[in-house]
C-alpha positions in Angstrom: 45.5 84.1 83.4 44.8 80.4 83.8 46.7 79.5 80.6 49.6 81.8 81.8 50.0 79.8 85.1 49.6 76.5 83.2 52.5 77.3 80.8 55.5 74.9 80.9 58.0 77.7 81.7 56.0 79.1 84.5 55.2 75.7 86.1 58.9 74.8 85.8 60.0 77.9 87.6 57.3 77.2 90.3 58.7 73.7 90.8 62.2 75.0 91.0 61.2 77.7 93.5 59.6 75.0 95.7 62.8 72.8 95.5 64.9 75.9 96.3 63.2 76.1 99.7 64.4 72.7 100.6 67.9 73.8 101.5 66.6 75.7 104.6 64.2 72.9 105.6 66.9 70.2 105.4 69.3 72.3 107.4 66.8 72.6 110.2 65.7 68.9 110.1 69.2 67.5 110.1 69.8 69.2 113.4 67.6 66.5 115.0 67.9 63.3 113.0 69.9 61.3 110.4 70.0 62.1 106.7 68.7 58.9 105.1 66.0 58.4 107.6 64.9 62.0 107.4 64.8 61.8 103.6 62.8 58.4 103.6 60.2 59.8 105.9 59.9 63.0 103.9 59.3 61.2 100.6 57.0 58.6 102.0 54.8 61.3 103.4 55.1 63.3 100.1 53.6 60.3 98.2 50.8 59.9 100.7 49.9 63.6 100.4 49.2 63.2 96.7 46.9 60.2 97.1 43.7 62.3 97.8 44.2 64.2 94.6 44.2 61.1 92.3 40.9 60.7 90.6 39.6 57.1 90.6 42.3 56.0 93.1 40.9 52.5 93.6 40.9 51.7 89.9 44.5 53.2 89.6 45.6 50.9 92.5 44.0 47.9 90.7 45.8 48.9 87.3 49.2 48.8 89.2 49.7 45.3 87.7 50.1 46.8 84.3 52.8 49.3 85.2 54.1 48.4 88.6 57.7 47.8 87.1 57.9 51.3 85.9 56.7 52.7 89.3 59.3 50.6 91.1 62.1 51.7 88.8 61.2 55.3 88.9 60.9 55.1 92.8 64.3 53.3 92.9 66.1 55.9 90.6 64.4 59.2 91.5 64.0 58.7 95.4 65.9 55.8 96.8 69.1 55.8 94.8 69.1 59.6 94.1 68.9 60.6 97.7 71.0 57.7 99.1 73.9 58.8 96.7 73.2 62.5 97.4 73.5 62.3 101.2 76.4 59.9 101.1 78.4 61.9 98.5 77.6 65.3 100.0 79.1 64.2 103.3 82.4 63.4 101.6 83.1 66.6 99.8 83.3 70.3 100.7 79.9 72.0 100.5 81.0 74.2 97.7 82.4 71.4 95.5 79.2 69.4 96.1 77.0 72.3 95.1 78.9 72.6 91.9 78.7 68.9 91.0 74.9 68.7 91.8 74.5 71.9 89.8 75.9 70.1 86.8 72.7 67.9 86.8 71.1 69.5 83.6 74.3 68.6 81.7 73.9 64.9 82.6 70.1 65.0 82.0 70.9 66.3 78.4 73.5 63.7 77.8 71.3 60.8 78.9 68.4 62.2 76.9 70.7 62.5 73.8 71.4 58.8 73.8 68.0 57.5 74.9 65.4 60.0 73.4 65.2 60.2 69.6 63.6 63.7 69.6 66.0 65.2 72.3 69.5 65.4 70.7 72.2 67.7 71.9 73.4 70.5 69.6 76.0 73.2 70.0 73.7 75.9 71.2 72.1 73.8 73.8 75.5 72.6 75.0 76.8 76.1 75.2 73.8 77.2 77.3 74.3 74.3 79.7 78.0 74.9 80.1 77.3 78.6 80.7 74.9 77.6 83.4 77.5 75.3 84.9 80.0 78.1 84.9 77.6 80.3 87.0 77.1 77.4 89.5 80.9 77.0 89.6 81.4 80.7 90.2 78.9 80.6 93.2 80.3 77.4 94.6 84.0 78.2 94.5 83.4 81.8 95.6 82.5 80.4 99.1 85.0 79.8 101.8 84.3 76.3 102.8 86.5 74.5 100.2 88.8 73.2 103.0 88.2 69.4 103.3 91.3 67.2 102.7 91.8 63.5 102.2 91.3 60.7 99.6 87.6 60.4 100.4 86.9 63.5 98.2 87.5 61.6 95.0 85.0 58.9 96.0 82.6 61.6 97.1 82.8 63.2 93.6 82.2 59.9 91.8 79.1 59.2 94.0 77.6 62.6 93.3 78.3 62.1 89.5 76.4 58.8 89.8 73.7 60.8 91.5 73.4 63.1 88.5 73.3 60.1 86.0 70.6 58.4 88.1 68.5 61.6 88.0 68.9 61.8 84.2 67.7 58.3 83.7 64.8 58.9 86.0 63.7 61.9 84.0 64.0 60.0 80.7 61.9 57.0 82.1 59.1 59.4 83.1 59.1 61.1 79.7 59.1 57.7 78.0 56.1 56.5 80.1 54.2 59.7 79.3 51.4 57.8 77.5 51.0 55.0 80.0 51.0 56.3 83.6 49.2 59.4 84.9 51.6 62.0 86.4 50.0 62.0 89.8 50.0 58.3 90.0 53.6 58.1 89.0 54.8 60.7 91.5 52.7 59.4 94.4 53.3 55.7 94.1 57.0 56.1 93.2 57.7 58.3 96.2 55.9 56.0 98.6 57.9 53.0 97.3 61.2 55.0 97.1 60.7 56.7 100.5 59.6 53.6 102.2 62.6 51.6 100.9 65.0 54.5 101.8 63.6 54.5 105.5 64.0 50.8 105.8 67.5 50.9 104.3 68.5 53.6 106.9 67.6 51.6 109.9 70.5 49.1 109.9 72.9 51.9 108.8 71.8 54.8 111.0 69.7 53.1 113.7 66.0 53.9 114.5 65.9 57.7 115.2 62.3 58.4 115.7 61.5 60.2 119.0 59.9 63.4 120.2 61.4 66.5 118.5 60.9 70.3 118.8 58.1 71.9 116.8 60.5 73.3 114.2 61.5 69.7 113.2 57.9 68.9 112.3 57.4 72.1 110.6 60.5 71.5 108.4 59.4 67.9 107.7 55.8 68.9 106.8 57.1 71.7 104.5 59.7 69.5 102.8 57.0 66.7 102.3 54.6 69.3 100.8 57.1 70.8 98.5 58.3 67.5 97.2 54.8 66.4 96.5 53.9 69.6 94.7 57.3 70.0 92.8 57.7 66.4 91.7 54.1 66.2 90.6 54.5 69.4 88.5 57.8 68.1 87.1 56.3 64.7 86.2 53.4 66.4 84.5 55.8 68.6 82.4 57.9 65.6 81.5 54.8 63.9 80.1 53.6 66.8 78.0 54.0 66.3 74.3 56.9 68.3 72.9 58.6 68.9 76.2 62.2 67.8 76.1 64.1 66.4 79.1 67.3 68.5 78.4 65.4 71.9 78.0 63.2 71.3 81.1 66.2 70.4 83.3 67.9 73.6 82.3 65.5 75.4 84.7 67.1 73.6 87.6 70.0 76.0 87.4 67.8 78.5 89.2 67.5 76.4 92.3 71.0 77.3 93.8 70.2 80.9 93.0 66.9 80.9 94.8 68.3 78.7 97.5 71.0 81.3 98.2 68.5 84.1 98.3 66.4 82.3 100.8 69.4 81.5 102.9 70.5 85.2 102.9 66.8 86.1 104.0 66.1 83.5 106.6 69.4 82.0 108.0 71.4 84.1 110.4 75.0 84.8 109.3 74.2 84.4 105.6 74.6 87.4 103.3 75.1 88.1 99.6 78.5 88.7 98.2 79.8 89.9 94.7 81.0 86.5 93.6 77.5 84.9 94.2 75.8 87.8 92.4 78.1 87.4 89.4 77.4 83.6 89.3 73.6 84.3 89.4 73.9 86.8 86.5 75.8 84.2 84.4 73.0 81.6 85.2 70.3 84.1 84.2 72.1 84.8 80.8 72.2 81.0 80.2 68.5 80.6 80.8 67.6 83.6 78.7 69.8 82.4 75.8 68.3 78.9 75.9 64.8 80.3 75.8 65.7 82.7 73.0 67.1 79.8 70.9 64.0 77.6 71.7 61.5 80.3 70.7 63.5 81.0 67.5 63.5 77.4 66.6 59.8 77.0 67.4 58.9 80.0 65.2 61.0 78.6 62.3 59.3 75.3 62.7 55.8 76.8 62.7 56.7 79.0 59.7 57.8 75.9 57.8 54.6 74.0 58.8 52.5 76.9 57.4 54.3 76.9 54.1 53.6 73.2 53.7 
């Protein structure tokens, strides 16, 4: 049972399930505060939550001099830049279009990995699975009725969200490349503290200082978002540092985030309900994930059979 729950696929699904709950929490929190400041506080607290779980924390802090540059870069790419671009871009485009662009993240992660990772090259089967998953996200996104925004700012918003996906891809590759140098919990904790703190400070001259007394539901949303980020990002970084785990294959599981997010919205938020278009899109995403796992298992069995012959 322990080995089952420590498997890469199960842990990837758990991380994506946690991330999927963020949509509801963000929607609640943003009723009371500004986006960049809310995100900065959230990720700073997430990093602090992980600190008690780091064994030999004092020695890890003293060893920061050996890998502080990687921590700063990952914090900049995966927290500060990623969420600054995300919140800025999402405010310029219709919600459905933004969801589709963000949903194309696995493709950009695969493309970045193709050029920067020697053992993670794109092939026709992988590209087909990714494009199929993007098709499912597109069906869900354009099936919604909020594609109504007009104006020239949409193009700028699209470009910003594409930069968001590229930054996420580079961040994942950096974590994978540092797999033998920085412990995953140290990487996730310190990078979120650095990135979240920088994002909070950056938000003050732009959004003003927003902290005041809020209703209980705000603090519940902030607490849950901080926890899920701490748990999900720690799991994700741990998986990225595992030998044999490829950035492109792991990021494919992120296609289930909009699916689970929609299900949670239908369950929790008033006025949200399933429709035929969304269900069709979810089915397409499920097929893409099943196809990728089938091809990966087939390739692994073929490789193992070849190894035994030798």
